[in-house]
C-alpha positions in Angstrom: 106.3 93.8 109.1 109.0 95.8 111.3 108.3 97.6 114.3 109.0 101.0 114.9 110.7 102.2 118.5 110.0 105.4 118.8 107.4 107.9 118.9 106.5 108.7 115.3 104.5 111.6 115.1 102.9 112.3 111.7 101.4 116.0 110.3 99.2 114.5 107.1 97.5 116.7 104.8 94.2 115.7 102.6 92.8 118.0 98.9 91.7 115.4 97.1 88.2 116.8 96.4 86.5 120.1 98.4 87.7 118.9 101.8 90.9 121.0 103.4 91.7 118.6 106.3 95.0 118.4 108.3 95.7 115.5 111.5 98.5 115.2 113.7 98.9 110.8 114.5 100.9 109.8 117.3 102.1 106.5 117.5 104.8 104.4 119.1 104.5 100.4 119.8 101.3 100.1 121.4 98.9 102.9 120.6 97.6 105.0 117.2 96.8 108.5 118.7 94.3 110.7 116.2 96.1 113.8 118.1 93.6 116.2 115.8 92.0 116.3 112.8 90.4 119.4 111.5 88.6 119.7 108.7 87.6 122.4 106.3 84.5 121.6 104.3 83.2 123.5 100.8 79.7 121.6 100.9 78.0 125.1 101.9 80.4 126.7 98.7 79.3 124.1 96.3 75.9 123.4 97.0 74.7 126.6 94.8 76.4 124.4 91.9 74.3 121.5 93.0 78.4 119.5 93.0 81.2 120.2 93.4 83.8 122.7 90.8 87.4 121.8 90.7 88.1 125.6 90.5 86.1 127.0 93.1 87.4 124.1 95.2 91.2 124.8 94.4 91.0 128.3 95.3 89.5 127.3 98.7 91.8 124.6 99.5 94.8 127.7 98.9 92.7 130.0 101.3 92.3 127.2 103.7 95.6 125.0 103.7 97.8 126.8 105.9 95.3 128.1 108.4 93.8 123.9 108.9 97.7 123.2 109.6 98.5 125.7 111.7 95.2 124.8 113.7 96.2 121.2 113.5 99.7 121.8 115.1 98.3 123.6 118.0 95.5 121.0 118.7 97.5 118.5 119.4 100.5 120.5 121.1 103.2 120.1 118.7 105.4 122.5 116.5 107.5 121.5 113.3 110.3 120.3 115.6 108.4 117.5 117.0 107.8 116.3 113.4 108.8 112.9 112.0 106.8 112.4 108.6 104.5 114.6 106.5 101.8 112.3 104.2 100.1 113.8 102.2 97.3 112.7 99.5 99.0 112.7 95.7 96.2 111.2 94.5 92.9 110.2 92.8 91.2 113.4 92.5 90.9 117.2 91.7 94.0 117.8 90.6 93.6 121.5 90.9 92.9 120.2 94.8 95.6 118.3 94.9 98.2 120.4 93.6 97.2 122.6 96.9 98.3 120.0 99.0 101.4 118.0 97.1 103.3 121.8 97.2 102.3 122.3 100.8 103.7 119.3 101.8 106.5 119.6 99.6 107.1 123.5 100.7 106.6 122.8 104.5 109.1 119.2 104.1 111.9 121.5 102.8 111.6 124.5 105.4 111.5 122.1 108.6 114.0 119.5 107.3 111.4 116.2 107.2 110.8 113.6 104.9 107.5 113.7 102.8 105.3 110.9 102.1 102.4 110.8 99.1 99.4 108.5 100.0 97.0 106.9 98.0 93.5 108.3 98.6 91.7 105.0 98.7 94.8 103.1 100.5 93.9 105.4 102.7 90.5 105.2 102.9 90.5 101.3 103.2 93.2 101.7 105.9 91.2 103.3 108.5 89.2 99.8 108.8 92.7 98.4 110.4 92.4 100.8 113.6 89.2 98.2 114.1 91.8 95.4 114.2 92.5 95.6 118.0 90.1 97.6 120.8 89.9 100.1 122.2 88.5 102.8 119.8 89.2 106.2 118.7 91.0 108.5 119.9 93.2 105.7 121.0 93.7 102.4 119.0 96.7 99.7 119.2 97.9 99.2 115.8 96.8 96.4 114.2 99.6 93.9 113.5 98.0 90.5 113.5 98.2 88.6 110.1 95.1 86.6 111.0 92.2 88.3 109.3 93.8 88.6 105.9 93.1 87.8 103.1 90.3 91.1 103.7 87.8 91.9 100.5 87.8 96.1 101.2 84.5 98.0 99.2 85.8 101.1 98.9 82.8 103.5 98.3 82.6 107.5 97.5 81.1 110.5 95.5 84.7 109.6 92.8 85.0 106.3 93.7 83.5 102.5 93.7 85.9 99.7 93.8 86.8 96.1 95.5 89.9 95.8 96.9 91.9 92.3 97.6 93.7 93.3 100.7 96.3 90.3 101.4 98.4 91.9 104.1 98.7 95.6 105.6 100.8 97.0 102.3 99.9 94.1 99.7 96.6 94.4 97.9 95.3 94.3 94.4 91.7 96.3 92.8 90.0 93.2 91.0 86.6 95.8 90.4 85.8 98.6 90.0 82.7 100.6 88.0 83.1 101.3 84.5 81.0 104.8 84.4 79.7 106.5 87.7 80.6 105.8 91.0 78.0 104.9 93.5 77.9 108.5 95.4 77.6 110.2 92.1 74.7 108.7 91.3 73.4 109.2 94.4 73.9 113.0 94.1 72.4 113.3 90.5 69.6 111.7 91.3 69.3 114.2 94.2 70.1 116.4 91.9 67.0 115.1 89.7 64.5 115.1 92.6 65.2 118.2 93.4 66.5 117.5 97.1 69.7 119.3 96.9 73.5 118.8 97.4 75.3 116.3 98.8 72.8 113.6 97.5 74.0 111.0 99.3 72.5 112.0 103.1 69.4 113.8 101.8 68.6 110.0 99.7 69.4 108.2 102.2 67.2 110.3 104.7 63.8 110.4 102.1 64.6 106.7 102.1 63.8 105.9 105.4 60.6 107.3 105.1 58.9 104.2 102.7 58.2 101.6 105.5 58.6 98.0 104.2 55.3 97.5 103.7 54.5 100.2 100.9 57.9 99.7 99.5 56.6 95.8 99.0 53.0 97.2 97.2 55.2 99.7 95.1 54.6 99.9 91.9 58.2 101.3 90.8 60.7 98.7 90.4 65.2 100.0 88.7 67.3 97.6 87.4 70.2 96.0 89.2 73.6 97.0 86.7 76.5 94.3 86.3 74.4 92.6 88.9 75.2 89.3 87.5 78.0 90.6 85.0 80.4 88.0 86.1 83.2 90.0 86.7 83.2 92.1 89.9 83.6 96.0 88.2 79.8 98.2 88.6 77.8 100.7 86.7 75.4 103.2 88.1 75.4 105.3 85.6 71.9 103.4 83.6 70.8 103.0 87.4 70.6 106.9 87.3 69.2 107.0 84.1 66.0 104.6 84.9 65.5 107.0 87.3 65.4 110.3 85.0 63.1 107.9 82.5 60.8 107.3 85.5 60.5 111.3 86.7 59.8 111.7 83.0 56.6 109.8 83.2 55.0 111.3 86.3 53.7 115.3 87.2 55.3 117.6 89.5 53.2 116.8 92.4 53.6 113.0 91.6 57.5 113.4 91.6 57.0 115.5 95.3 54.5 113.0 96.3 56.4 109.9 95.2 60.5 110.8 96.6 60.5 108.9 99.2 59.2 105.7 97.5 62.0 107.0 94.6 64.6 107.0 97.1 63.7 104.1 98.5 63.8 101.7 95.7 67.4 103.3 94.1 68.7 103.1 97.6 68.0 99.5 97.5 69.2 98.5 94.3 72.6 100.4 94.6 73.0 98.2 97.9 71.7 95.2 96.5 74.4 95.3 93.5 77.2 96.8 95.7 76.3 93.6 98.6 76.5 91.0 96.6 79.0 91.9 94.5 81.5 92.5 97.3 80.2 88.6 99.2 80.6 87.3 95.4 84.3 88.1 95.4 85.1 87.5 98.8 84.1 83.9 98.3 86.4 83.6 95.1 89.2 84.5 96.8 88.4 83.1 100.3 88.1 86.6 102.2 88.4 86.3 105.9 87.0 89.7 107.0 85.3 92.2 104.1 86.2 95.8 105.0 83.5 98.8 104.0 85.1 102.0 103.6 84.9 105.9 102.3 82.2 108.4 102.2 78.8 106.2 100.9 80.2 103.7 104.2 78.6 106.1 106.0 75.2 105.0 104.7 72.9 103.4 107.7 71.9 100.9 105.0 74.8 100.1 103.2 76.5 99.3 106.3 73.8 97.2 108.0 73.0 94.7 104.5 76.8 94.4 103.8 77.5 93.4 107.8 74.5 91.5 107.7 75.2 89.5 104.7 79.0 89.0 106.2 77.8 87.2 109.2 76.1 84.9 107.1 78.8 83.8 106.1 80.7 83.9 109.0 83.1 86.7 107.3 84.6 89.2 110.3 83.2 92.8 109.0 84.9 96.4 109.7 83.7 99.8 109.1 85.0 103.0 110.1 83.3 105.1 112.6 81.7 107.8 110.5 83.4 110.9 111.2 86.5 108.4 109.7 84.2 107.8 106.5 84.2 111.0 104.7 88.0 112.4 103.6 90.1 113.2 106.3 93.4 113.7 107.1 93.7 111.5 109.9 93.3 108.0 107.6 96.0 110.0 105.3 98.2 109.3 108.6 97.4 105.7 109.3 98.4 104.9 105.8 101.9 106.5 105.9 102.1 104.5 109.2 101.7 101.9 108.0 104.0 102.4 104.7 106.8 103.6 107.1 107.0 99.9 108.8 108.6 99.0 105.3 110.2 102.2 104.3 111.4 105.6 105.4 111.0 108.2 102.9 114.6 109.5 102.2 114.4 113.8 103.2 115.2 114.7 99.8 112.1 112.2 98.1 109.8 115.2 98.0 111.6 115.9 94.7 109.8 112.4 93.1 106.4 113.5 94.5 103.4 114.5 92.1 99.8 114.8 92.1 98.2 112.7 90.4 94.8 112.3 89.3 94.4 108.8 88.0 96.7 106.8 90.8 95.3 103.9 90.8 95.8 101.2 93.3 98.4 98.2 92.0 
């Protein structure tokens, strides 16, 4: 990988779903600095609907995008003249949300005469782990440069994605498995909705699950399936698991559901985690991986972090997971992904003409 000799200052923009985020990243040969990482969340707005409403999300992005960008520049102490590159999430994600970020980035690129680079949201999630190839931790990092930890098996889990990606180098990767229906995070949200726990479901379900002791769990008569755990491939399925929860609660009274909610959440979370961990370890073995990455919003789940790390250590594999603030959608991860891509090639000034939002942008 080529080295940058000059300081590279990147303005990064993320609007793939319901967070409007902008970050300023400064990189030189030795240090990767998150000079600013501003995130405007829409969680409180979408709670009323029990999930993200694309049209509402897009309107909020339109309202927030410029103030968030201005705030990030001010926090970083830079102006448009200091920016060398604008990086923006171009997909995958909600098309109406992506368009707001992409068109904003293109407009700034033209107005400021700066190159614009489209970034794949999934690659950005896994790229955050590169920060931890070397110490110290955030907010200043030494960008990873050595190849001794490759190949990497990356598990990316979020509300919209559950994928296994083989990472052979910083810019060389291949998807080897994905969900065939619901993503893991989506299943958490749907189960939370079934139990009237609120939105977003992941943190609430995880919190309820902690109320059950191991002893009580072992004697529970509630048992949920582990979908596709022995399918022989590296794909996932969580729709049937969600349906199994539905069938279970349909047999209970309202009082029983309320009383047994922690038990249901514990068993549901255990099923999801067991499938994710088992398949990731199998994939790592199949492809002779040296390292395991965990990334995406669901990577904030403590049970998943603990179980996957434990399984990795047993197999003598290194394990990396981002700090909690870098698990959920944020622009800092977009800036980091852009940095690694610039090591191969810097986009031309007129590159903005070729950039379009692609809600189905696949890792290749």
